[in-house]
C-alpha positions in Angstrom: 64.3 116.3 -2.7 65.0 117.2 -6.3 62.4 117.0 -9.0 63.1 115.1 -12.1 62.9 117.2 -15.3 61.3 115.9 -18.5 64.0 115.0 -20.9 64.1 117.4 -23.9 66.0 115.1 -26.2 66.1 111.3 -26.6 68.6 109.7 -24.4 71.7 108.3 -26.1 70.4 109.2 -29.6 72.7 110.9 -32.2 70.9 112.7 -34.9 72.0 114.5 -38.1 69.1 117.0 -37.6 69.8 120.6 -36.6 69.0 121.8 -33.0 65.9 123.8 -34.2 64.6 120.7 -36.0 65.1 118.6 -33.0 63.3 121.2 -30.8 60.4 121.1 -33.3 60.2 117.4 -33.1 60.5 117.2 -29.3 57.7 119.8 -29.0 55.6 117.9 -31.5 55.9 114.7 -29.5 55.7 116.4 -26.1 52.8 118.7 -26.7 50.8 116.8 -29.3 50.4 120.0 -31.5 50.2 119.8 -35.3 53.2 119.1 -37.4 52.8 122.4 -39.1 52.7 124.4 -35.8 55.8 122.6 -34.3 57.8 123.0 -37.5 57.0 126.7 -38.2 57.4 127.7 -34.5 60.8 126.0 -33.9 62.5 124.9 -37.1 61.5 127.5 -39.7 59.9 130.6 -38.2 60.9 132.5 -41.3 58.3 130.6 -43.3 55.5 132.1 -41.2 55.5 135.3 -43.3 55.5 133.4 -46.6 52.3 133.5 -48.7 52.9 130.2 -50.4 50.8 128.0 -48.0 50.8 125.0 -50.4 54.6 125.0 -50.7 54.9 125.2 -46.9 52.6 122.2 -46.5 54.6 120.2 -49.1 57.9 121.1 -47.3 56.5 120.1 -44.0 55.2 116.8 -45.4 58.6 116.1 -46.9 60.4 116.9 -43.7 58.2 114.6 -41.6 58.6 111.7 -44.1 62.4 111.7 -43.7 63.9 108.6 -42.0 66.0 110.6 -39.6 62.9 112.5 -38.4 60.9 109.3 -37.9 63.8 107.7 -36.0 64.1 110.9 -33.8 60.3 110.9 -33.0 60.4 107.1 -32.1 63.5 107.6 -29.9 62.0 110.5 -28.1 58.7 108.7 -27.6 60.7 105.8 -26.1 62.6 108.2 -23.8 59.4 109.8 -22.6 57.7 106.5 -22.0 60.8 105.4 -20.0 60.6 108.6 -18.0 56.9 108.6 -17.3 56.6 104.8 -16.7 59.9 103.7 -15.2 60.4 99.9 -15.0 60.4 98.7 -11.4 63.9 98.0 -10.2 64.6 94.4 -9.6 65.7 93.8 -6.1 68.9 92.0 -6.1 68.5 89.1 -3.7 71.4 88.0 -1.6 69.8 84.6 -1.3 71.1 81.7 -3.4 68.9 80.0 -5.9 68.6 77.0 -3.6 67.3 79.1 -0.7 64.8 80.8 -3.0 63.6 77.4 -4.3 63.2 76.1 -0.7 61.1 79.2 0.3 59.0 78.8 -2.8 58.4 75.1 -2.1 57.4 76.0 1.5 54.9 78.6 0.3 53.5 76.1 -2.3 53.0 73.5 0.4 51.3 76.0 2.7 49.0 77.1 -0.1 48.1 73.5 -1.0 47.4 72.7 2.7 45.2 75.8 3.1 43.3 74.7 0.0 43.0 71.1 1.3 41.7 72.3 4.6 38.7 73.8 2.9 38.2 71.2 0.1 34.5 70.8 1.1 33.8 74.5 0.1 36.1 74.5 -2.9 34.5 75.4 -6.3 36.9 73.0 -8.1 38.0 70.1 -5.8 40.0 68.6 -8.7 42.2 71.7 -8.7 42.8 71.3 -4.9 43.8 67.7 -5.5 46.2 68.7 -8.3 47.8 71.4 -6.1 48.2 68.9 -3.2 49.8 66.4 -5.5 52.2 69.0 -6.9 53.1 70.0 -3.4 53.9 66.4 -2.5 51.1 66.0 0.0 49.8 62.9 -1.6 53.1 61.1 -2.1 53.1 59.3 1.3 50.9 56.4 -0.1 53.2 55.6 -3.0 55.8 52.9 -3.0 59.3 54.0 -4.0 60.6 51.9 -6.9 64.0 50.5 -6.0 66.7 50.5 -8.6 68.0 47.1 -9.8 70.8 45.6 -7.8 73.7 43.7 -9.2 75.5 41.1 -7.1 78.9 39.6 -7.9 79.7 36.1 -6.9 82.0 35.5 -4.0 84.6 33.6 -5.9 85.5 33.2 -9.5 84.9 29.4 -9.4 81.3 30.0 -8.6 80.7 32.4 -11.6 77.9 31.0 -13.9 79.5 32.6 -16.9 82.8 31.0 -16.3 81.2 27.6 -15.7 79.2 27.9 -19.0 82.4 28.8 -21.0 84.4 26.0 -19.6 81.7 23.4 -20.2 80.9 24.5 -23.8 84.4 25.2 -25.2 86.5 22.5 -26.8 89.7 24.1 -25.7 91.1 25.2 -29.1 93.0 28.4 -29.1 92.3 31.0 -31.8 95.3 32.4 -33.6 96.6 35.7 -32.2 95.4 34.9 -28.7 97.6 33.6 -26.0 
């Protein structure tokens, strides 16, 4: 079994920073040390011997205020968070959507029935009734509404519309009609 190593650079991130600068920023994020300590240790160790402490502090402040530095820090923090807290892999189900719906409905009905069995001891009986209704346990008392039916007459001579037209028309033909 191999051990996973902590990533030292942000995954898939391209930066214009030099390798020592990237190492300084990675160490800053990873260790939680001060900006000054990370920068002087990795990026510019030559400045450790300098006596101009105020100039060094200004240089470090300017360095950490650069857009590229902020983007690198954010990308590396995201990389570390993904490494330390990996997202659970979604199990690819070979079942179809319809099969999953059927299983979910079965579980819902079983849950509602278990709640209904103990409705006397339920803290919220109204919730039990709502769950039973959602699961379809209370639908047996309802009447199913039938869609309207349309019937055609057996013969054309019995058609009420034809009889009305024949009785109420004077028989004149409108131009353009045959």
